[in-house]
DSSP file (Angstrom, degrees, kcal/mol; ACC not computed):
  #  RESIDUE AA STRUCTURE BP1 BP2  ACC     N-H-->O    O-->H-N    N-H-->O    O-->H-N    TCO  KAPPA ALPHA  PHI   PSI    X-CA   Y-CA   Z-CA
    1    1 A M     >        0   0    0      0, 0.0     4,-2.1     0, 0.0     5,-0.2   0.000 360.0 360.0 360.0 -43.1  128.5  129.6  130.7
    2    2 A S  H  >  +     0   0    0      1,-0.2     4,-2.4     2,-0.2     5,-0.2   0.867 360.0  53.4 -64.6 -37.5  132.2  130.0  129.9
    3    3 A R  H  > S+     0   0    0      2,-0.2     4,-2.2     1,-0.2    -1,-0.2   0.891 108.9  48.7 -66.5 -39.7  131.4  132.0  126.8
    4    4 A V  H  > S+     0   0    0      2,-0.2     4,-2.3     1,-0.2    -2,-0.2   0.914 112.2  48.7 -65.3 -43.1  129.2  134.4  128.7
    5    5 A K  H  X S+     0   0    0     -4,-2.1     4,-2.5     2,-0.2    -2,-0.2   0.897 110.7  51.1 -64.1 -40.6  131.9  134.9  131.4
    6    6 A S  H  X S+     0   0    0     -4,-2.4     4,-2.3     2,-0.2    -1,-0.2   0.904 110.3  49.0 -62.7 -42.1  134.5  135.5  128.7
    7    7 A K  H  X S+     0   0    0     -4,-2.2     4,-2.4     2,-0.2    -2,-0.2   0.890 111.2  50.1 -65.8 -39.3  132.2  138.1  127.0
    8    8 A L  H  X S+     0   0    0     -4,-2.3     4,-2.5     2,-0.2    -2,-0.2   0.906 110.6  49.6 -64.5 -41.7  131.7  139.8  130.4
    9    9 A N  H  X S+     0   0    0     -4,-2.5     4,-2.4     2,-0.2    -2,-0.2   0.909 111.2  49.3 -63.3 -42.1  135.4  139.9  131.1
   10   10 A K  H  X S+     0   0    0     -4,-2.3     4,-2.4     2,-0.2    -2,-0.2   0.922 111.9  48.6 -63.1 -44.2  136.1  141.4  127.6
   11   11 A T  H  X S+     0   0    0     -4,-2.4     4,-2.5     1,-0.2    -2,-0.2   0.901 110.7  51.3 -62.1 -41.6  133.4  144.0  128.2
   12   12 A L  H  X S+     0   0    0     -4,-2.5     4,-2.3     2,-0.2    -2,-0.2   0.922 110.4  48.4 -62.5 -44.9  134.9  144.9  131.6
   13   13 A V  H  X S+     0   0    0     -4,-2.4     4,-2.3     2,-0.2    -2,-0.2   0.922 112.8  48.0 -61.7 -44.8  138.4  145.3  130.2
   14   14 A L  H  X S+     0   0    0     -4,-2.4     4,-2.4     1,-0.2    -1,-0.2   0.884 110.9  51.6 -64.6 -38.1  137.0  147.5  127.4
   15   15 A D  H  X S+     0   0    0     -4,-2.5     4,-2.6     2,-0.2    -1,-0.2   0.890 109.0  50.8 -64.1 -39.4  135.1  149.6  129.9
   16   16 A I  H  X S+     0   0    0     -4,-2.3     4,-2.7     2,-0.2    -2,-0.2   0.920 110.7  48.3 -64.8 -43.7  138.2  150.0  132.0
   17   17 A I  H  X S+     0   0    0     -4,-2.3     4,-2.8     2,-0.2    -2,-0.2   0.919 112.7  48.9 -61.9 -43.0  140.2  151.2  129.0
   18   18 A S  H  X S+     0   0    0     -4,-2.4     4,-2.4     2,-0.2   132,-0.5   0.899 111.2  50.1 -63.3 -41.2  137.3  153.6  128.1
   19   19 A F  H  X S+     0   0    0     -4,-2.6     4,-2.5     2,-0.2     5,-0.4   0.945 113.3  45.2 -60.4 -50.0  137.3  154.9  131.7
   20   20 A V  H  X S+     0   0    0     -4,-2.7     4,-2.5     1,-0.2     5,-0.4   0.919 112.5  51.8 -61.5 -44.8  141.0  155.5  131.8
   21   21 A A  H  X S+     0   0    0     -4,-2.8     4,-1.8    -5,-0.2    -1,-0.2   0.939 114.5  41.9 -58.9 -48.8  141.0  157.1  128.3
   22   22 A R  H  X S+     0   0    0     -4,-2.4     4,-1.7    -5,-0.2    -2,-0.2   0.959 121.7  36.8 -65.7 -52.3  138.2  159.6  129.3
   23   23 A F  H  X S+     0   0    0     -4,-2.5     4,-2.0    -5,-0.2    -2,-0.2   0.829 115.7  52.6 -77.8 -30.5  139.4  160.6  132.7
   24   24 A Y  H  X S+     0   0    0     -4,-2.5     4,-2.6    -5,-0.4    -1,-0.2   0.930 111.3  47.2 -67.3 -43.7  143.1  160.5  132.1
   25   25 A M  H  X S+     0   0    0     -4,-1.8     4,-2.6    -5,-0.4     5,-0.2   0.852 109.4  54.3 -67.8 -32.3  142.7  162.8  129.1
   26   26 A A  H  X S+     0   0    0     -4,-1.7     4,-2.4     2,-0.2     5,-0.2   0.938 110.5  46.9 -61.6 -45.2  140.4  165.1  131.2
   27   27 A F  H  X S+     0   0    0     -4,-2.0     4,-2.7     2,-0.2     5,-0.2   0.915 111.8  50.9 -60.8 -44.8  143.2  165.3  133.7
   28   28 A V  H  X S+     0   0    0     -4,-2.6     4,-2.7     2,-0.2     5,-0.2   0.941 113.0  44.4 -59.9 -49.9  145.8  166.0  131.0
   29   29 A W  H  X S+     0   0    0     -4,-2.6     4,-2.4     2,-0.2    -1,-0.2   0.917 115.6  46.6 -65.0 -43.6  143.8  168.8  129.4
   30   30 A I  H  X S+     0   0    0     -4,-2.4     4,-2.5    -5,-0.2    -1,-0.2   0.927 114.6  47.6 -65.1 -44.0  143.0  170.5  132.7
   31   31 A T  H  X S+     0   0    0     -4,-2.7     4,-2.2    -5,-0.2    -2,-0.2   0.938 113.4  47.0 -61.9 -47.9  146.5  170.2  134.0
   32   32 A A  H  X S+     0   0    0     -4,-2.7     4,-1.9    -5,-0.2    -1,-0.2   0.910 113.3  49.6 -61.3 -42.4  148.0  171.6  130.8
   33   33 A G  H  X S+     0   0    0     -4,-2.4     4,-2.5    -5,-0.2    -1,-0.2   0.900 108.9  51.2 -64.7 -41.4  145.5  174.4  130.7
   34   34 A L  H  X S+     0   0    0     -4,-2.5     4,-2.3     1,-0.2    -1,-0.2   0.901 108.3  52.6 -63.4 -40.4  146.2  175.4  134.4
   35   35 A H  H  X S+     0   0    0     -4,-2.2     4,-0.5     1,-0.2    -1,-0.2   0.913 111.8  46.4 -59.6 -41.8  149.9  175.5  133.7
   36   36 A K  H >< S+     0   0    0     -4,-1.9     3,-0.6     1,-0.2     7,-0.3   0.888 111.9  49.4 -71.1 -38.8  149.3  177.9  130.8
   37   37 A I  H >< S+     0   0    0     -4,-2.5     3,-0.6     1,-0.2    -1,-0.2   0.901 111.9  49.2 -65.4 -39.8  146.9  180.1  132.7
   38   38 A N  H 3< S+     0   0    0     -4,-2.3    -1,-0.2     1,-0.3    -2,-0.2   0.552 118.9  38.7 -78.4  -7.0  149.4  180.4  135.6
   39   39 A A  T <X  +     0   0    0     -3,-0.6     4,-2.6    -4,-0.5    -1,-0.3  -0.439  64.8 158.4-141.0  62.8  152.3  181.2  133.3
   40   40 A Y  H <> S+     0   0    0     -3,-0.6     4,-2.9     1,-0.2     5,-0.2   0.910  77.0  48.8 -55.1 -48.0  151.0  183.5  130.6
   41   41 A M  H  > S+     0   0    0      1,-0.2     4,-2.6     2,-0.2    -1,-0.2   0.920 112.5  47.7 -63.1 -44.4  154.4  185.0  129.7
   42   42 A D  H  > S+     0   0    0      2,-0.2     4,-2.5     1,-0.2    -1,-0.2   0.911 113.1  49.4 -61.3 -41.7  156.1  181.6  129.5
   43   43 A T  H  X S+     0   0    0     -4,-2.6     4,-2.4    -7,-0.3    -2,-0.2   0.929 111.4  48.4 -63.5 -45.4  153.2  180.3  127.3
   44   44 A S  H  X S+     0   0    0     -4,-2.9     4,-2.5    -5,-0.2    -2,-0.2   0.913 113.1  47.6 -61.5 -43.4  153.4  183.3  125.0
   45   45 A Q  H  X S+     0   0    0     -4,-2.6     4,-2.2     2,-0.2    -1,-0.2   0.880 110.5  52.4 -66.3 -37.8  157.2  182.9  124.7
   46   46 A S  H  X S+     0   0    0     -4,-2.5     4,-0.7    -5,-0.2    -2,-0.2   0.927 111.8  45.6 -63.0 -44.2  156.9  179.2  124.0
   47   47 A I  H ><>S+     0   0    0     -4,-2.4     3,-0.9     1,-0.2     5,-0.5   0.918 113.0  50.1 -65.7 -42.9  154.3  179.8  121.2
   48   48 A T  H ><5S+     0   0    0     -4,-2.5     3,-2.0     1,-0.2    -1,-0.2   0.870 101.1  64.4 -61.6 -37.3  156.5  182.6  119.8
   49   49 A A  H 3<5S+     0   0    0     -4,-2.2    -1,-0.2     1,-0.3    -2,-0.2   0.732  88.5  67.7 -62.5 -22.8  159.6  180.3  119.8
   50   50 A Y  T <<5S-     0   0    0     -3,-0.9    -1,-0.3    -4,-0.7    -2,-0.2   0.685  97.4-141.6 -69.6 -16.0  157.9  178.0  117.3
   51   51 A K  T < 5S+     0   0    0     -3,-2.0    -2,-0.1    -4,-0.3    -3,-0.1   0.854  71.9 108.2  56.5  39.7  158.3  180.9  114.7
   52   52 A I  S   <S+     0   0    0     -5,-0.5     2,-0.3     1,-0.2    -4,-0.1   0.723  75.1  37.9-105.3 -40.3  154.9  180.1  113.2
   53   53 A F  S    S-     0   0    0     -6,-0.4    -1,-0.2     1,-0.1    -2,-0.2  -0.725  88.3-100.3-114.5 159.3  153.0  183.1  114.5
   54   54 A T     >  -     0   0    0     -2,-0.3     4,-2.7     1,-0.1     5,-0.2  -0.356  39.9-109.0 -68.3 158.1  153.7  186.7  115.0
   55   55 A P  H  > S+     0   0    0      0, 0.0     4,-2.0     0, 0.0     5,-0.1   0.872 120.4  53.2 -57.6 -35.8  154.5  187.7  118.6
   56   56 A E  H  > S+     0   0    0      2,-0.2     4,-1.7     1,-0.2     5,-0.1   0.937 111.9  43.0 -65.2 -45.8  151.1  189.6  118.8
   57   57 A F  H  > S+     0   0    0      1,-0.2     4,-2.8     2,-0.2    -1,-0.2   0.862 110.4  57.1 -69.3 -34.4  149.2  186.5  117.6
   58   58 A S  H  X S+     0   0    0     -4,-2.7     4,-2.6     1,-0.2    -1,-0.2   0.897 105.9  51.2 -60.6 -39.6  151.3  184.3  120.0
   59   59 A G  H  X S+     0   0    0     -4,-2.0     4,-1.4     2,-0.2    -2,-0.2   0.895 109.6  49.6 -63.6 -40.3  150.1  186.5  122.8
   60   60 A Y  H  X S+     0   0    0     -4,-1.7     4,-1.6     2,-0.2     3,-0.3   0.936 112.1  47.7 -62.9 -46.8  146.5  186.1  121.8
   61   61 A L  H  X S+     0   0    0     -4,-2.8     4,-3.0     1,-0.2     5,-0.2   0.905 108.2  55.2 -60.8 -41.1  146.9  182.3  121.6
   62   62 A A  H  X S+     0   0    0     -4,-2.6     4,-0.6     1,-0.2    -1,-0.2   0.820 107.3  52.0 -61.9 -29.7  148.6  182.3  125.0
   63   63 A T  H  < S+     0   0    0     -4,-1.4    -1,-0.2    -3,-0.3    -2,-0.2   0.874 120.7  29.3 -72.9 -38.1  145.5  184.1  126.4
   64   64 A I  H  X S+     0   0    0     -4,-1.6     4,-2.2     2,-0.1     5,-0.2   0.734 103.1  72.9 -98.7 -22.8  143.0  181.6  125.0
   65   65 A I  H  X S+     0   0    0     -4,-3.0     4,-2.5     1,-0.2     5,-0.2   0.904  96.4  50.6 -66.0 -41.5  144.8  178.2  124.8
   66   66 A G  H  X S+     0   0    0     -4,-0.6     4,-2.4    -5,-0.2     5,-0.2   0.959 113.0  44.0 -60.4 -53.1  144.8  177.6  128.6
   67   67 A P  H  > S+     0   0    0      0, 0.0     4,-2.6     0, 0.0    -1,-0.2   0.879 113.8  52.2 -60.2 -36.4  141.1  178.2  129.1
   68   68 A L  H  X S+     0   0    0     -4,-2.2     4,-2.5     2,-0.2    -2,-0.2   0.908 109.5  48.8 -66.4 -40.2  140.2  176.2  126.0
   69   69 A E  H  X S+     0   0    0     -4,-2.5     4,-2.3     2,-0.2    -1,-0.2   0.917 112.4  48.5 -64.6 -41.7  142.3  173.2  127.3
   70   70 A I  H  X S+     0   0    0     -4,-2.4     4,-2.6     2,-0.2    -2,-0.2   0.924 110.6  51.3 -62.9 -43.4  140.6  173.5  130.7
   71   71 A A  H  X S+     0   0    0     -4,-2.6     4,-2.4     1,-0.2    -2,-0.2   0.918 110.2  49.3 -60.2 -43.5  137.1  173.6  129.0
   72   72 A G  H  X S+     0   0    0     -4,-2.5     4,-1.9     1,-0.2    -1,-0.2   0.902 111.5  49.4 -62.1 -40.9  138.0  170.5  126.9
   73   73 A G  H  X S+     0   0    0     -4,-2.3     4,-2.8     2,-0.2    -2,-0.2   0.893 110.3  50.1 -64.7 -40.2  139.1  168.7  130.0
   74   74 A V  H  X S+     0   0    0     -4,-2.6     4,-3.0     2,-0.2     5,-0.3   0.892 107.1  54.9 -66.2 -39.6  135.9  169.7  131.9
   75   75 A L  H  X>S+     0   0    0     -4,-2.4     5,-2.8     1,-0.2     4,-1.2   0.926 112.9  42.8 -58.5 -44.0  133.8  168.5  129.0
   76   76 A L  H  <5S+     0   0    0     -4,-1.9    -2,-0.2     3,-0.2    -1,-0.2   0.928 113.9  51.3 -67.0 -44.2  135.5  165.1  129.2
   77   77 A L  H  <5S+     0   0    0     -4,-2.8    -2,-0.2     1,-0.2    -1,-0.2   0.916 117.5  37.7 -59.6 -45.6  135.3  165.0  133.0
   78   78 A L  H  <5S-     0   0    0     -4,-3.0    77,-2.3    -5,-0.1    -1,-0.2   0.627 111.0-119.6 -83.0 -13.3  131.6  165.8  133.1
   79   79 A G  T  <5 +     0   0    0     -4,-1.2    77,-2.5    75,-0.3     2,-0.6   0.913  55.1 156.9  75.9  43.4  130.8  163.6  130.0
   80   80 A I  B   <S-a  156   0A   0     -5,-2.8    -1,-0.2     1,-0.2    77,-0.2  -0.912  74.1 -18.3-105.4 120.2  129.4  166.4  127.9
   81   81 A F  S  > S-     0   0    0     75,-2.9     4,-3.1    -2,-0.6     5,-0.3   0.946  78.6-179.5  50.4  56.8  129.6  165.7  124.1
   82   82 A L  H  > S+     0   0    0     74,-0.5     4,-1.9    -3,-0.3     5,-0.2   0.910  74.7  42.4 -55.8 -49.8  132.2  163.0  124.6
   83   83 A K  H  > S+     0   0    0     74,-0.5     4,-1.9     2,-0.2    -1,-0.2   0.931 117.5  46.1 -66.3 -44.9  132.6  162.1  121.0
   84   84 A Q  H  > S+     0   0    0      1,-0.2     4,-2.2     2,-0.2    -2,-0.2   0.924 113.8  47.2 -66.0 -44.7  132.6  165.7  119.7
   85   85 A S  H  X S+     0   0    0     -4,-3.1     4,-2.2     1,-0.2    -1,-0.2   0.845 111.6  52.4 -67.7 -31.0  135.0  167.0  122.3
   86   86 A S  H  X S+     0   0    0     -4,-1.9     4,-2.2    -5,-0.3    -1,-0.2   0.849 106.9  52.9 -70.8 -33.8  137.3  164.0  121.7
   87   87 A K  H  X S+     0   0    0     -4,-1.9     4,-2.0     2,-0.2    -2,-0.2   0.929 110.8  46.6 -64.9 -44.2  137.3  164.8  117.9
   88   88 A V  H  X S+     0   0    0     -4,-2.2     4,-2.5     1,-0.2    -2,-0.2   0.920 111.4  52.1 -62.5 -43.0  138.3  168.4  118.7
   89   89 A A  H  X S+     0   0    0     -4,-2.2     4,-2.5     1,-0.2    -1,-0.2   0.885 107.4  52.9 -61.0 -38.8  141.0  167.1  121.1
   90   90 A T  H  X S+     0   0    0     -4,-2.2     4,-2.2     2,-0.2    -1,-0.2   0.923 109.8  47.6 -62.9 -44.4  142.4  164.8  118.4
   91   91 A V  H  X S+     0   0    0     -4,-2.0     4,-2.3     2,-0.2    -2,-0.2   0.921 111.9  50.2 -62.7 -43.9  142.7  167.7  115.9
   92   92 A V  H  X S+     0   0    0     -4,-2.5     4,-2.4     1,-0.2    -2,-0.2   0.915 110.2  50.0 -61.6 -43.1  144.4  169.9  118.5
   93   93 A L  H  X S+     0   0    0     -4,-2.5     4,-2.5     2,-0.2    -1,-0.2   0.894 108.8  52.0 -63.5 -39.4  146.9  167.1  119.3
   94   94 A I  H  X S+     0   0    0     -4,-2.2     4,-2.5     2,-0.2    -1,-0.2   0.915 109.9  49.7 -62.2 -41.8  147.6  166.6  115.6
   95   95 A L  H  X S+     0   0    0     -4,-2.3     4,-2.5     2,-0.2    -2,-0.2   0.895 109.5  51.4 -63.9 -39.6  148.3  170.4  115.3
   96   96 A F  H  X S+     0   0    0     -4,-2.4     4,-2.7     2,-0.2     5,-0.2   0.917 110.1  49.5 -61.5 -42.7  150.6  170.2  118.4
   97   97 A I  H  X S+     0   0    0     -4,-2.5     4,-3.0     2,-0.2    -2,-0.2   0.916 110.6  49.7 -63.5 -42.8  152.5  167.3  116.7
   98   98 A I  H  X S+     0   0    0     -4,-2.5     4,-2.6     2,-0.2     5,-0.2   0.927 111.6  49.5 -61.2 -44.3  152.8  169.3  113.5
   99   99 A G  H  X S+     0   0    0     -4,-2.5     4,-1.8     2,-0.2    -2,-0.2   0.930 114.8  42.8 -60.8 -46.9  154.1  172.3  115.5
  100  100 A M  H  X S+     0   0    0     -4,-2.7     4,-2.5     1,-0.2    -2,-0.2   0.900 113.6  53.1 -66.7 -39.7  156.7  170.2  117.4
  101  101 A G  H  X S+     0   0    0     -4,-3.0     4,-2.8    -5,-0.2    -2,-0.2   0.912 109.7  46.7 -62.6 -43.5  157.7  168.3  114.2
  102  102 A Q  H  X S+     0   0    0     -4,-2.6     4,-1.9     2,-0.2    -1,-0.2   0.878 112.4  50.8 -68.3 -35.6  158.4  171.5  112.2
  103  103 A A  H  <>S+     0   0    0     -4,-1.8     5,-2.6    -5,-0.2     4,-0.3   0.912 112.9  46.2 -65.6 -41.4  160.4  173.0  115.1
  104  104 A W  H ><5S+     0   0    0     -4,-2.5     3,-1.2     1,-0.2    -2,-0.2   0.930 112.5  49.9 -64.6 -46.8  162.4  169.8  115.4
  105  105 A A  H 3<5S+     0   0    0     -4,-2.8    -1,-0.2     1,-0.3    -2,-0.2   0.833 111.2  49.6 -63.4 -32.8  162.9  169.7  111.6
  106  106 A R  T 3<5S-     0   0    0     -4,-1.9    -1,-0.3    -5,-0.2    -2,-0.2   0.475 113.8-118.8 -85.7  -2.3  164.1  173.3  111.6
  107  107 A G  T < 5 +     0   0    0     -3,-1.2     2,-0.2    -4,-0.3    -3,-0.2   0.751  50.6 168.9  73.6  24.0  166.5  172.7  114.4
  108  108 A L      < -     0   0    0     -5,-2.6     2,-1.3    -6,-0.2    -1,-0.2  -0.514  33.8-139.3 -71.7 135.9  164.8  175.1  116.8
  109  109 A N        +     0   0    0     -2,-0.2     2,-0.3   -60,-0.1    -1,-0.1  -0.629  55.2 129.3 -96.7  76.1  166.1  174.8  120.3
  110  110 A I        -     0   0    0     -2,-1.3     2,-0.4    12,-0.1   -64,-0.0  -0.876  57.5-123.7-130.1 159.2  162.8  175.2  122.1
  111  111 A E        -     0   0    0     -2,-0.3   -62,-0.1     1,-0.1     6,-0.0  -0.802  28.9-123.8 -97.2 145.4  160.8  173.4  124.8
  112  112 A C        -     0   0    0     -2,-0.4    -1,-0.1     1,-0.1     5,-0.1   0.841  25.7-146.8 -63.0 -33.1  157.3  172.4  123.7
  113  113 A G    >   +     0   0    0      3,-0.3     3,-0.9     2,-0.1     4,-0.1   0.627  53.2 134.8  78.7  12.1  155.6  174.3  126.6
  114  114 A C  T 3  S+     0   0    0      1,-0.3   -78,-0.2     2,-0.1   -79,-0.1   0.895  82.6  16.3 -63.7 -43.0  152.9  171.8  126.9
  115  115 A F  T 3  S-     0   0    0      1,-0.6    -1,-0.3   -80,-0.1     2,-0.1  -0.199 132.5 -64.6-124.7  40.3  152.9  171.5  130.6
  116  116 A G    <   -     0   0    0     -3,-0.9    -1,-0.6   -84,-0.1     2,-0.4  -0.167  67.2 -70.6  94.9 165.8  154.8  174.6  131.5
  117  117 A V        -     0   0    0     -4,-0.1     3,-0.1   -82,-0.1   -74,-0.1  -0.797  29.2-152.4-100.2 135.3  158.4  175.5  130.8
  118  118 A Q    >   -     0   0    0     -2,-0.4     3,-1.7     1,-0.1    -2,-0.0  -0.861  11.9-168.0-103.0  95.6  161.3  173.9  132.4
  119  119 A P  T 3  S+     0   0    0      0, 0.0    -1,-0.1     0, 0.0    -2,-0.0   0.743  80.5  55.3 -62.6 -24.7  163.9  176.6  132.4
  120  120 A S  T 3  S+     0   0    0     -3,-0.1     2,-0.3     2,-0.0    -2,-0.0   0.594  91.8  88.2 -85.3  -8.9  166.8  174.4  133.3
  121  121 A S    <   -     0   0    0     -3,-1.7    -3,-0.1     1,-0.0   -10,-0.0  -0.676  63.4-149.2 -95.7 145.2  166.3  171.9  130.5
  122  122 A T        -     0   0    0     -2,-0.3     5,-0.1   -12,-0.0   -12,-0.1  -0.951  27.6-123.0-108.6 116.0  167.8  172.1  127.1
  123  123 A P        -     0   0    0      0, 0.0     2,-0.2     0, 0.0   -12,-0.1  -0.278  34.9-178.8 -60.9 140.2  165.6  170.5  124.5
  124  124 A T     >  -     0   0    0    -15,-0.0     4,-2.1     1,-0.0     5,-0.2  -0.732  46.8 -92.1-127.4 177.0  167.1  167.7  122.5
  125  125 A A  H  > S+     0   0    0     -2,-0.2     4,-2.8     1,-0.2     5,-0.2   0.887 128.5  55.0 -58.7 -37.8  166.0  165.4  119.6
  126  126 A A  H  > S+     0   0    0      1,-0.2     4,-2.8     2,-0.2    -1,-0.2   0.873 104.4  54.2 -63.9 -35.9  165.0  162.9  122.3
  127  127 A H  H  > S+     0   0    0      2,-0.2     4,-2.4     1,-0.2    -2,-0.2   0.942 111.6  43.7 -62.2 -47.7  162.8  165.6  124.0
  128  128 A F  H  X S+     0   0    0     -4,-2.1     4,-2.7     2,-0.2     5,-0.2   0.936 114.9  49.2 -62.9 -45.8  161.0  166.3  120.7
  129  129 A A  H  X S+     0   0    0     -4,-2.8     4,-2.6     1,-0.2    -2,-0.2   0.908 112.5  47.9 -61.2 -42.5  160.6  162.5  120.0
  130  130 A T  H  X S+     0   0    0     -4,-2.8     4,-2.6     2,-0.2    -1,-0.2   0.914 112.5  48.6 -65.0 -43.2  159.3  161.9  123.5
  131  131 A S  H  X S+     0   0    0     -4,-2.4     4,-2.1    -5,-0.2    -2,-0.2   0.906 113.8  46.4 -64.0 -41.7  156.8  164.8  123.3
  132  132 A I  H  X S+     0   0    0     -4,-2.7     4,-1.9     2,-0.2    -2,-0.2   0.913 112.7  49.5 -67.8 -42.3  155.6  163.6  119.9
  133  133 A A  H  X S+     0   0    0     -4,-2.6     4,-1.9    -5,-0.2    -2,-0.2   0.915 109.9  52.2 -61.8 -42.3  155.3  160.0  121.0
  134  134 A R  H  X S+     0   0    0     -4,-2.6     4,-2.2     1,-0.2    -1,-0.2   0.914 108.6  50.4 -59.0 -43.5  153.4  161.1  124.1
  135  135 A D  H  X S+     0   0    0     -4,-2.1     4,-2.3     1,-0.2    -1,-0.2   0.838 106.3  54.9 -67.5 -31.5  151.0  163.1  121.9
  136  136 A F  H  X S+     0   0    0     -4,-1.9     4,-2.2     2,-0.2    -1,-0.2   0.879 107.7  50.0 -66.6 -36.2  150.4  160.0  119.7
  137  137 A I  H  X S+     0   0    0     -4,-1.9     4,-2.2     2,-0.2    -2,-0.2   0.918 109.9  50.8 -64.5 -42.3  149.5  158.1  122.9
  138  138 A F  H  X S+     0   0    0     -4,-2.2     4,-2.4     1,-0.2    -2,-0.2   0.892 108.1  52.8 -61.4 -39.0  147.1  160.9  123.7
  139  139 A I  H  X S+     0   0    0     -4,-2.3     4,-3.0     2,-0.2     5,-0.3   0.919 106.3  53.2 -62.4 -42.7  145.6  160.6  120.2
  140  140 A F  H  X S+     0   0    0     -4,-2.2     4,-2.4     1,-0.2    -2,-0.2   0.934 110.7  47.4 -55.9 -45.8  145.1  156.9  120.7
  141  141 A L  H  X S+     0   0    0     -4,-2.2     4,-1.8     2,-0.2    -2,-0.2   0.889 113.4  46.6 -65.8 -39.5  143.2  157.7  124.0
  142  142 A T  H  X S+     0   0    0     -4,-2.4     4,-1.6     2,-0.2    -1,-0.2   0.895 112.8  49.1 -71.1 -37.9  141.0  160.4  122.3
  143  143 A V  H  X S+     0   0    0     -4,-3.0     4,-2.1     2,-0.2     5,-0.2   0.897 108.6  54.5 -66.2 -38.3  140.3  158.2  119.3
  144  144 A W  H  X S+     0   0    0     -4,-2.4     4,-3.0    -5,-0.3    -1,-0.2   0.921 107.6  50.5 -57.8 -43.0  139.3  155.4  121.7
  145  145 A T  H  < S+     0   0    0     -4,-1.8    -1,-0.2     1,-0.2    -2,-0.2   0.818 107.0  54.8 -67.2 -30.2  136.9  157.8  123.4
  146  146 A I  H  < S+     0   0    0     -4,-1.6    -1,-0.2     2,-0.2    -2,-0.2   0.937 119.6  31.1 -64.9 -45.9  135.4  158.7  120.0
  147  147 A Y  H  < S+     0   0    0     -4,-2.1    -2,-0.2     1,-0.2    -1,-0.2   0.744 137.9  19.1 -89.2 -24.8  134.6  155.1  119.2
  148  148 A R  S  < S-     0   0    0     -4,-3.0    -1,-0.2    -5,-0.2    -2,-0.2  -0.479  78.4-173.8-144.9  69.2  134.0  153.7  122.7
  149  149 A P        -     0   0    0      0, 0.0     2,-1.0     0, 0.0  -130,-0.1  -0.354  30.5-121.3 -68.6 143.9  133.2  156.5  125.1
  150  150 A F        +     0   0    0   -132,-0.5    -2,-0.0     1,-0.2  -135,-0.0  -0.762  35.1 179.4 -83.0 103.9  132.8  155.7  128.8
  151  151 A K    >   +     0   0    0     -2,-1.0     3,-2.0     2,-0.1    -1,-0.2   0.569  39.7 112.4 -90.2 -10.5  129.3  157.0  129.2
  152  152 A K  T 3  S+     0   0    0      1,-0.3     3,-0.1    -3,-0.1    -2,-0.0  -0.434  90.4  11.3 -65.2 139.0  128.8  156.2  132.9
  153  153 A W  T 3  S+     0   0    0      1,-0.3     2,-0.4    -2,-0.1    -1,-0.3   0.647  97.0 142.7  65.3  18.9  128.6  159.4  134.9
  154  154 A A    <   -     0   0    0     -3,-2.0   -75,-0.3     1,-0.2     3,-0.3  -0.733  45.0-156.6 -89.8 136.0  128.2  161.4  131.7
  155  155 A I  S    S-     0   0    0    -77,-2.3     2,-0.2    -2,-0.4   -75,-0.2   0.917  88.7  -2.2 -73.2 -45.1  125.9  164.3  131.7
  156  156 A H  B      a   80   0A   0    -77,-2.5   -75,-2.9   -78,-0.2   -74,-0.5  -0.751 360.0 360.0-150.8  96.3  125.4  164.2  127.9
  157  157 A A              0   0    0     -3,-0.3   -74,-0.5    -2,-0.2   -77,-0.1   0.470 360.0 360.0 -82.3 360.0  127.3  161.6  126.0
């Protein structure tokens, strides 16, 4: 009897983690996307500041990144292709980390622009480290969703 109860408790804990991973990351993607849609110029300037892309291509990215983030969040929220959308999210997060890492290594004084621009703040090494650490936590949550998706209330898991 105790063994069955222990297994049920373990399953419940894992289900709670899966629930949090899926719905928290949906919230993160939708929130980040809304910030970018509502501040196109700030988003374009943030992307340009990384000095990876031309200003023209940065403008193109600024146009599409917000809607794509919202779409990814909606896929997670509705439970559509949970594993596949989480794999894409993991790749995107890795690319964000690479972008922030190269900016930090090159000594660029920029804000990541992930959740909108904070004009009064001056980015520091701690800012980059915190943003990168946050994205690694997000990667953990997306990888968790790949291997143990919360399928309840999912349209197509």
